[in-house]
C-alpha positions in Angstrom: 0.0 0.0 0.0 1.4 3.4 -1.1 1.8 6.0 1.6 1.3 9.7 0.8 4.3 12.0 1.2 3.8 14.5 4.0 3.4 18.1 3.1 6.6 20.1 3.6 6.6 23.6 5.0 9.3 26.3 5.3 10.7 26.6 8.9 13.4 28.4 10.7 15.0 27.7 14.2 12.5 29.0 16.7 15.2 30.3 19.1 16.9 32.4 16.4 13.6 33.8 15.1 12.4 35.0 18.5 15.9 36.4 19.3 15.5 38.7 16.3 12.4 40.4 17.6 12.8 43.7 19.4 10.6 42.9 22.3 9.6 40.0 24.6 6.2 38.2 24.6 3.4 38.2 22.1 3.4 41.1 19.7 3.3 42.7 16.3 6.8 44.1 15.4 7.0 46.4 12.4 10.8 46.5 12.5 11.3 42.7 12.7 10.4 41.7 9.2 13.6 42.2 7.3 15.7 40.5 10.0 13.3 37.5 9.8 13.6 37.4 6.0 17.4 37.4 6.3 17.1 34.5 8.7 15.0 32.6 6.2 17.6 33.1 3.5 20.4 31.9 5.9 18.8 29.1 7.8 15.4 28.4 6.3 14.6 24.8 5.4 11.7 22.6 4.5 10.4 20.1 7.1 7.6 17.6 7.1 4.5 19.5 8.4 3.4 16.8 10.9 6.8 17.1 12.6 6.8 20.9 12.4 3.4 21.1 14.0 4.7 19.3 17.1 8.3 20.6 17.3 8.6 23.8 19.4 12.2 24.2 18.3 10.9 25.2 14.8 8.9 28.1 13.6 6.8 27.7 10.5 6.8 30.8 8.3 3.3 32.0 7.6 2.7 34.9 5.1 -0.3 36.6 6.7 -2.3 39.3 4.9 -4.9 41.7 6.0 -7.0 43.8 3.6 -8.1 47.4 3.8 -10.1 49.5 1.5 -10.4 53.2 2.4 -11.5 53.2 6.0 -12.7 49.6 6.1 -10.9 46.3 6.9 -12.0 42.8 5.8 -12.9 40.5 8.7 -13.1 36.7 8.4 -15.0 34.2 10.6 -13.7 30.6 10.4 -16.5 28.1 10.2 -16.6 24.5 11.4 -16.1 23.4 7.9 -12.4 24.4 8.1 -9.7 21.9 8.6 -8.0 23.4 11.7 -10.3 22.6 14.6 -8.4 24.9 17.0 -9.6 27.9 14.9 -13.3 27.0 14.5 -15.6 30.0 15.0 -12.7 32.4 15.5 -12.7 35.8 13.9 -9.6 36.8 11.9 -8.2 40.0 10.5 -6.0 38.1 8.2 -5.6 35.1 5.8 -2.4 33.1 5.3 -0.8 29.8 5.0 2.3 27.8 4.8 5.2 28.1 2.3 5.8 24.9 0.4 8.6 23.7 -1.9 6.4 24.4 -4.9 6.7 28.1 -4.0 10.5 27.9 -4.2 11.3 26.5 -7.7 14.6 28.5 -8.0 15.7 27.9 -4.4 15.1 31.6 -3.3 13.3 31.2 0.0 12.7 34.9 0.4 11.0 35.0 -2.9 9.1 31.9 -2.0 7.4 33.7 0.9 6.1 36.4 -1.6 4.8 33.7 -3.9 3.1 31.8 -1.1 1.5 35.1 0.0 0.0 35.7 -3.5 -1.1 32.0 -3.8 -2.8 32.0 -0.4 -4.5 35.3 -1.0 -6.1 34.2 -4.2 -6.9 30.7 -3.0 -8.9 32.2 -0.2 -10.3 35.3 -1.8 -11.7 36.6 -5.0 -10.4 40.2 -5.4 -12.0 42.1 -8.3 -10.1 45.4 -8.1 -6.5 46.6 -8.2 -4.5 46.4 -5.0 -1.0 47.1 -3.6 0.7 44.9 -1.0 3.7 45.5 1.3 5.4 43.7 4.1 4.5 45.5 7.3 5.9 43.4 10.2 6.1 40.2 12.1 3.5 38.5 14.3 4.6 36.1 17.1 2.7 34.6 20.1 4.2 31.8 22.0 1.3 31.8 24.6 -0.7 29.0 22.8 0.1 25.8 21.0 -0.7 27.2 17.5 1.5 30.3 18.1 4.4 28.3 19.5 5.1 26.7 16.2 4.3 29.5 13.8 5.6 33.0 13.1 3.8 35.4 10.7 5.2 37.8 8.1 2.4 40.4 7.8 1.4 41.9 4.5 -0.9 44.9 4.3 -3.1 44.7 1.2 -4.6 48.0 0.1 -7.5 47.7 -2.3 -8.7 50.5 -4.5 -12.3 49.5 -3.7 -14.0 47.2 -1.2 -14.4 44.4 -3.7 -13.3 41.1 -2.2 -15.2 38.0 -1.1 -14.2 34.5 0.2 -14.0 31.7 -2.3 -14.8 28.8 0.0 -17.9 29.8 2.0 -18.0 26.4 3.7 -14.8 27.3 5.5 -14.9 31.0 5.8 -17.3 33.9 6.0 -16.2 37.5 5.5 -16.9 41.1 4.7 -15.7 44.7 5.2 -16.3 46.6 8.5 -15.4 50.2 9.4 -12.2 50.7 11.4 -14.0 51.9 14.5 -16.0 48.7 14.7 -13.0 46.3 14.7 -12.5 46.3 18.5 -16.1 45.0 19.0 -14.9 41.6 17.6 -11.9 41.3 20.0 -13.4 38.6 22.3 -13.9 36.2 19.3 -10.5 36.9 17.6 -7.8 34.3 17.3 -4.5 35.4 18.9 -2.7 36.9 16.0 -5.8 39.0 15.0 -6.2 40.2 18.6 -2.6 41.4 18.6 -3.1 43.2 15.3 -6.3 44.8 16.4 -4.8 46.1 19.6 -1.8 47.6 17.7 -3.6 49.0 14.7 -7.2 49.6 15.7 -7.2 49.9 19.5 -10.4 50.4 21.4 -11.0 54.1 22.2 
């Protein structure tokens, strides 16, 4: 009987990644992104995902994008149809995923992160207007099992119009909300989104 090959994901040494961040504890660090990208170039490698999900000595690199249009931001709610049970019913400001070897055909791991960002963005969303994207910072939260084995490279995606919708409605719901309304969803947010909310749209 043939066994399927495990998915491989881009990882870096957890201790080195956390050491690069300018502050302790959970946080969103605008000045940490380039240092993390340099670490990916120097020490990034692909590991079997089942191992990476359990190995706290590794951090899986996750390109994580949030969308804004004018004075609105796109919010997601993960449904029970999604594959990650730990995130069911959580509200998210962002969408993201793993970096795989297929994102890295030329061996450039830094470029692979950008490719994975675009791939994940368009796998999850249908965007029907022009947009611009830029790397804005790093998300890290070691206070929970999911966060202990992941680190996020945050992309801000600015749409010319609020024209985006989720592709797989059985896994996600989503829509734009005004910036002042974002803190109202804090209690239901997953950890990374809660950190972003507090840094970018704090409650008044």
